BAVEXBA-529788 format. One line per 4 residues: number of its first residue (from 0); their letters; for each residue x, y, z of C-alpha. Coordinates in steps of 0.2 Angstrom, whole numbers. Layout:
NUM	a	X:Y:Z  ...
END
This chain:
0	mtvp	0:0:0  6:17:-5  9:28:11  -1:44:10
4	tvte	1:61:19  -13:68:29  -14:82:18  -18:71:3
8	llla	-32:62:13  -39:80:18  -39:87:0  -47:72:-7
12	ragd	-62:77:4  -62:95:-2  -77:93:-13  -86:80:-2
16	ghpg	-103:84:4  -105:69:15  -105:72:33  -87:74:40
20	lrfe	-88:80:58  -101:79:71  -101:86:89  -116:87:101
24	drsw	-129:95:90  -119:103:76  -112:95:60  -100:99:46
28	swad	-99:91:29  -80:86:24  -80:101:12  -84:112:26
32	hvra	-70:104:36  -57:106:23  -63:125:22  -62:128:40
36	saeh	-45:119:40  -39:131:27  -44:146:37  -36:140:53
40	aall	-20:136:42  -20:154:36  -20:161:53  -7:148:60
44	rell	5:155:45  1:173:52  5:168:70  19:155:69
48	tgep	33:166:63  50:159:65  56:141:68  50:129:73
52	phfg	32:132:68  25:122:83  9:125:93  1:117:107
56	vlad	-18:113:110  -24:111:127  -42:106:124  -54:91:125
60	nvps	-62:84:109  -69:99:102  -71:103:83  -57:116:83
64	fsfl	-45:101:88  -50:93:72  -49:109:61  -32:112:68
68	lgaa	-25:95:64  -30:98:46  -23:116:47  -6:109:53
72	alsg	-6:97:38  -10:111:25  1:124:33  17:113:37
76	svla	16:117:56  17:104:70  3:101:83  8:96:101
80	glnp	-6:88:110  -6:94:128  -14:84:141  -27:94:152
84	trrg	-23:82:167  -5:88:169  -2:102:181  10:116:185
88	eala	28:113:180  24:96:172  13:105:160  25:119:157
92	rdvr	39:107:154  28:98:140  25:115:131  44:119:132
96	ladc	50:102:127  39:103:111  46:121:107  29:128:106
100	rlvl	28:146:100  9:146:103  -3:138:115  -21:137:111
104	aegr	-31:133:126  -50:130:130  -56:144:141  -58:130:155
108	ylpl	-41:126:155  -32:143:153  -30:145:172  -18:129:171
112	ldgl	-6:140:162  -6:155:174  11:160:180  20:146:171
116	dlgg	37:147:162  31:142:144  47:147:136  40:162:128
120	arvl	25:154:120  11:165:116  -6:159:124  -23:162:116
124	eldg	-40:156:121  -46:143:109  -63:149:101  -62:164:113
128	pewt	-65:183:107  -48:186:101  -45:170:92  -62:171:84
132	klla	-58:189:78  -42:183:71  -49:169:62  -63:179:54
136	ahsg	-50:190:45  -45:174:35  -63:168:31  -64:160:14
140	aepr	-45:157:13  -40:144:0  -31:128:6  -14:133:-1
144	pvda	-6:116:5  12:116:7  22:101:0  22:87:11
148	spdd	30:69:12  25:54:23  41:57:33  37:75:37
152	llml	32:79:55  14:83:59  11:80:77  19:78:94
156	iyts	11:65:105  16:62:123  19:45:130  8:41:145
160	gtsg	22:44:158  18:28:168  37:26:171  43:44:171
164	dpka	41:60:162  32:59:146  42:59:130  36:68:114
168	vrct	34:56:101  37:62:83  21:57:73  24:60:54
172	hgki	11:61:41  14:44:36  13:37:54  -5:45:55
176	afpg	-12:43:37  -5:25:34  -15:17:49  -30:27:44
180	rmla	-31:21:26  -26:3:31  -40:1:44  -53:10:33
184	drfg	-48:-3:19  -47:-17:31  -64:-15:39  -72:-9:23
188	lsas	-78:9:30  -85:21:18  -95:37:18  -110:27:25
192	dtvy	-101:25:41  -98:35:57  -82:34:67  -85:38:85
196	vsmp	-70:46:94  -72:48:112  -53:44:117  -43:60:120
200	mfhs	-36:67:104  -20:72:112  -16:53:112  -11:42:98
204	naim	-26:30:99  -39:43:95  -28:51:81  -22:35:72
208	agws	-36:22:76  -50:35:76  -48:52:67  -38:47:53
212	vgla	-49:31:50  -64:42:47  -54:54:36  -47:40:24
216	agaa	-64:32:24  -73:48:21  -84:42:35  -91:55:47
220	valr	-81:58:63  -92:60:78  -82:68:93  -87:66:111
224	rrfs	-78:80:122  -73:66:135  -76:48:136  -92:43:146
228	asgf	-96:25:150  -114:29:154  -116:40:139  -107:28:126
232	lddv	-123:18:120  -134:34:119  -120:42:109  -119:27:97
236	rkfg	-137:28:94  -138:48:92  -124:48:80  -127:32:71
240	atya	-110:26:75  -104:10:66  -85:10:72  -77:15:88
244	nyvg	-59:15:95  -53:12:113  -37:10:123  -36:1:140
248	kpls	-51:1:152  -65:10:143  -73:-6:137  -73:-13:155
252	yvva	-82:4:161  -95:2:148  -98:-17:152  -99:-12:170
256	tepr	-114:-1:167  -132:-7:170  -137:-19:156  -153:-15:146
260	pdda	-164:-27:137  -161:-18:121  -142:-15:122  -139:-24:106
264	dnpl	-151:-14:97  -138:-1:90  -129:2:74  -112:-2:80
268	rlvy	-103:-15:69  -85:-15:74  -74:-9:90  -55:-8:87
272	gneg	-42:-4:100  -29:-11:112  -25:-17:129  -43:-23:132
276	aead	-46:-36:146  -49:-53:138  -66:-55:147  -72:-38:143
280	ltaf	-69:-40:124  -80:-55:124  -93:-47:135  -94:-31:126
284	aerf	-96:-40:109  -110:-51:115  -119:-38:125  -119:-24:111
288	gchv	-120:-36:96  -103:-30:88  -86:-37:83  -71:-32:94
292	vdaf	-53:-32:87  -40:-29:100  -23:-26:94  -5:-23:102
296	gste	5:-7:99  12:9:106  12:27:102  30:25:97
300	ggig	24:13:83  40:1:82  29:-14:81  11:-19:80
304	fart	0:-34:78  -18:-39:81  -26:-55:87  -32:-66:73
308	pgap	-46:-79:72  -41:-95:81  -28:-86:92  -27:-94:110
312	pgsl	-36:-84:123  -25:-71:131  -12:-71:117  -8:-56:107
316	gkla	-7:-65:91  8:-72:81  23:-62:80  25:-51:65
320	dgvr	40:-54:53  56:-48:60  49:-46:77  58:-57:90
324	ilhp	58:-60:109  76:-57:115  83:-62:132  88:-45:140
328	etge	104:-52:147  111:-62:132  102:-53:118  98:-69:110
332	pcpp	82:-75:105  71:-83:119  66:-102:117  47:-107:116
336	aefd	38:-106:132  37:-123:141  22:-127:153  21:-140:166
340	adgr	6:-151:169  -4:-138:177  -1:-125:164  12:-115:173
344	lana	26:-107:163  41:-118:167  55:-108:160  51:-90:163
348	drav	69:-86:166  73:-91:148  57:-89:138  52:-71:144
352	gelv	62:-57:135  59:-41:127  49:-38:111  61:-32:98
356	nttg	59:-27:79  75:-34:72  72:-26:55  73:-8:61
360	pgwf	62:6:68  46:2:60  35:17:61  46:24:75
364	agyy	52:41:70  60:46:86  57:57:101  57:76:100
368	gdpa	72:83:109  78:67:117  92:58:109  96:48:124
372	adae	78:40:123  81:37:104  97:28:108  88:18:121
376	rlrd	75:12:109  86:10:93  102:-1:96  112:-10:83
380	gkyf	99:-7:69  85:-15:80  70:-7:89  68:-12:107
384	tgdl	50:-10:113  52:-11:132  38:-23:133  41:-41:140
388	ayad	33:-56:131  35:-75:128  29:-86:114  22:-104:114
392	adgy	28:-118:103  16:-112:89  23:-95:89  9:-86:98
396	cyfa	14:-72:109  9:-67:127  12:-51:135  22:-52:152
400	grhg	23:-33:156  32:-17:154  51:-18:155  49:-10:173
404	dwlr	37:-23:178  50:-37:181  49:-44:199  64:-54:205
408	vdge	57:-67:218  69:-79:226  81:-77:211  68:-78:198
412	nlgt	62:-65:186  43:-64:185  32:-54:173  17:-45:181
416	apie	4:-48:167  2:-67:168  -2:-65:187  -14:-50:183
420	rvll	-23:-62:170  -25:-76:184  -32:-64:197  -45:-56:184
424	rhpg	-53:-74:183  -60:-70:200  -78:-65:197  -77:-52:212
428	iaea	-62:-43:205  -65:-29:192  -47:-23:191  -30:-29:196
432	avyp	-13:-22:196  3:-32:201  19:-23:205  35:-26:216
436	vpda	39:-20:234  56:-23:241  60:-39:250  77:-41:260
440	vgdh	83:-49:244  74:-45:228  55:-42:228  38:-47:236
444	vmaa	23:-48:225  10:-35:228  -7:-34:220  -20:-19:221
448	lvpr	-37:-26:218  -53:-16:214  -68:-27:220  -84:-28:211
452	eggl	-100:-25:221  -101:-36:236  -83:-35:240  -70:-48:243
456	dpae	-67:-61:257  -48:-64:261  -52:-82:265  -62:-85:249
460	fgef	-48:-76:240  -34:-87:246  -45:-103:242  -47:-96:225
464	ltrq	-29:-94:222  -25:-112:227  -37:-118:213  -27:-109:200
468	rdlg	-16:-123:195  -6:-111:182  -1:-99:196  15:-104:203
472	pkql	20:-102:222  32:-88:218  18:-78:209  7:-78:224
476	pryv	4:-61:230  12:-58:247  2:-42:250  -15:-37:243
480	rivn	-21:-19:243  -40:-17:242  -44:0:233  -59:9:226
484	elpr	-49:14:210  -32:12:202  -21:27:199  -21:30:181
488	tsty	-15:41:168  -28:51:157  -26:37:144  -31:24:157
492	kvik	-15:16:160  -11:11:178  3:21:187  12:6:195
496	rels	27:16:200  15:26:212  7:9:219  25:2:221
500	aqgw	32:17:230  17:17:243  19:-2:246  8:-6:261
504	hcsd	9:10:269  -7:17:264  -24:20:271  -33:6:261
508	pvww	-35:-11:269  -20:-22:265  -20:-41:267  -4:-51:268
512	rpek	2:-69:270  13:-71:285  18:-88:280  20:-99:264
516	kvvy	2:-105:266  -11:-96:255  -20:-89:270  -23:-70:270
520	ellp	-26:-59:285  -28:-40:288  -11:-32:290  -10:-22:306
524	pg	-8:-3:303  8:5:306
END
């Protein structure tokens, strides 16, 4: 498939009278959208004098975000998606890192920028009186697109920051346009479809699995300001959504809403995303009468693959060509996983390694302003994901956690994801996060659990674990923290470093196993 640019995809819609963008009770044709993008592009040319022509957007999923993304493509400028949940110096640092000369912020988020060192960036209220007046001066502006190639930078998207300060990932025209066209073709989407985008547009999932898919297909893009589990089905019906994207926990949140007898009476055909829990993928598809496709990838784009029909439950699918699992110490390919009679991974020390694209960077175009991070990802012509995995004898791959998710228990390396998958089998557990806490030598296994309605009983929980024959003795949690919710980023990823740092020193109830027996009791305070 030829790699397009976002500019090409946008200009192909210039005379398209089909619905292009919908938000609340307003709508624009694709032709209207291209005109609005051209007007915004003309204003950006006026405001972004000097180099680099970078601007930040601090906003929810509002129409102007979509127009500005189109404007960046037409004008050759670069949009940095700023996270409204960031605060103080952390937010200022993101603005400076991206070399923003201008920050456009919704009125509700303007106070977040007060008194911050933004490196000289001008701040304007997006859709405020001054911005509206400036934009009106360019009413009717022609597109005047600059020449763009698939390798040209279009957007800076920050990583979730679960393991440290977010990095600004360089997202090129090709990196955004190619998955849009590929997914539109793969799923047979057209102008008769509506793509529902409720994931935040400052994140890659909304852009590459949502917005660009609608653009490439000529489908309507229906924006929701912010994701709402309770509002999901009503929105699907209101907009006539046939496709939706997700990342992480949103499917779980929707499944947790009160069922209705007519849940399956909706236009939704397909839901595409990544990091969904296995049980929730099935429950969502059955309840809402649609097909759910869960893929594996990251904002960086170094590798990516999706579950295929016939893949074993819990697997990510088969490794793509050139993707290997390399041992973190030897750098050699890991042998296939071996399982004992109870289904336990018997050779974790040898089978678990890092997912590596041995053919090169894939779609990874580097981090902006962080050569050290680039060097960590790209070594010896290979792209190192930082993700742990193992593969069975048939080549099916299983996620074992992030690179920082290693636990060292009694001299053995363990991944957190296999333990979490076992814990989530318990019908009374809605969410689970496993992480290390220090032992005298190595780590203890600790789990934070969000119970479903009705709660959890420590004695019954211990009995449940003893029945899970694929849970090895070293994988048994030593400490269990009962929480109302897990700390998450704005893109629904669990911040494990926060849980690990707190350990059992918290105000939540904590159970522990004082002996090797699987018997939990309440840990005394202090």
